[in-house]
N, C-alpha and C positions, 0 to 999 in steps of 0.2 A: 311280321312287323318286328323290327329290331328296337332295342331300348332307346337308341339315339335318333329316332324318327325316320329310320330307313325302311322302305318297303321293297322287299326282294322281288325281282321280276323273274330272273333265271339264274341258276347256279351251274357252273361248268364242273361237274364232278369228275368228268373224264380227265380234266387237266391234272387233278391230284393223283390220278392213276398213272398217267403217262409221263409226268415231269416231276423233278425235284423243284419245289417252289422256294426261291431264295429270298426275294424281296418283293414287297407289295406296294403299289401306287394307286392313287385314286385320280381318275381323269373324267372330265366332262365329255359329252358327245355333241357333235353338231348334227342336229336332226331336223327333219321336215315335220310339218304338222300331223300328217297322217301316220308318220312313224311313232310319234308320241302317243297318239290315240291307240295304236296297235300295241305298244308297250304297256299301256295301262290295262289292256286286256290280257297281258302276259304272253303274247305271241312272239317269242324270240327264241333263237337257238344259237349257242356259242360253241358247239362241239368242234367245228373245223376252223374257228376263228383264231387270228393272231394279229399282232400289231407290227407295223413296218415303218421305218424312217424313210421319208421321201422329201428331199429338198428342205431339210430343216424342220419338217412337220411330221407328226406322228399320225398314222392312219390305221383304222381298224378294218381288217380285210377278212372276208369270209363269214361275217356275222349275218345271220338271216333274221330279218324282221318282216313278218308276214304282212301282206297288204291289208289295209283297213277296209272292212266290208262296206261301211256306210260312207266312204269317201266319195265326193262327187267327181268332178273331172280330174283326170291325171293323177292316179295313185302313184306312190313311190316304187322304185325298183327294189325288191326285197333283198337282193344280194349286193347292193352297191357298196363301195368303199366309203367309210365315214371318217371324217377328221376328228381326232381326239384333241381335247383342249387341256393343255398343261402349260405351266409357266416355263419361260425360256431356259432358266437354269436347271429345271428338272429335265427338260429335253436334252440339254447339253450333257448332263451327268449320265443320262441313259445312253446317249450316243457312245460315250467311252466304254460303258459296260457292254453294250451290244456288239461292239467291235471285237470283244473277247470271244475266242472260239467256243462254239457250242451253246451260247446263250441266246434266248429268244424272249419275246414278250407275249404272254398268253393271257387272255381275259378269263378271270375266274368267276366273277359275279357281275350281274347287271341289276341295278336297283335305282329307286327314286330316293333322293335325299333332299328334303326341304322343297319338294315339287320339281326338282331337276333330275334328269336322267344322268346317272354316273356309271362308270365301269371301273371295276377293280382289276388292275393289271398286275401280273406277277412276272418278275424276272425269273426265268426257268431254264433248267438244263434237262435234256431228255433222259429218261430212265432206260436202262437196258433190260432185256428179258429177265436176267438174274435179279436185278433190283426189284422188279415187279413181283417175282416169286418170293423173295425175302419179305417184302411188305405183306403179302398175303399170308405167309407163314406166321409172322408176328401178330397179325390181326386174328388169325385162327387161334393162336396160343392165348391171346388176351381174352378172347371170347370164351374159351374153355375154362380159364381161371375164374372168370366172372360167374360162369355156370356152376362151378364147384363151390364157390363162396356162397352163392345164393342157395344152393342145396343144403349147406351146413347151418343156415340161419333158421 
C-alpha cells in the first residue's frame, strides 16, 4: 500500500533492467469484470507487455491477467489486448515521441488507485549489453560501500 491510497498489483522490475526509463505516464485500463477480480487477487504479469498506438488509441499488448477461478460463464481471454484510457492531448504528445527512433512505451506498474485499475507507462529506450553491465557494476559498488560503512559503525 502506497501513501496516496495506491495498492500495488504487480511491478515490472524487468523493465528497469532492460530499458532506460525517460518519462512516466498514468493510464486507466478498460477491463472486464472477471479481469478486475483476478487483479484483486494479484494475478497479473507485465514482463512481455508493451503499449502500441492503433488508429489514434493506445493499446496494452502482451499483458497477462490470469482467468478468475470463480467466474461463471465465459471467463476472459488472459492475453487479450486491452485499451488504455488517456486524454486526447496526452495521446497526441505520445504519438510524436513514439515516432522518434528507438522509443517505446513499457508498462512499469499495475495498481489500484481509488478503486480503479491503473497502469504506469514509461517512455523507454532499450539498453545495450554494455549499459546493463555498467548498471550492475554501479549497483555492486554501491552495495560494497554500504557494507563498508555499516561495518565501521
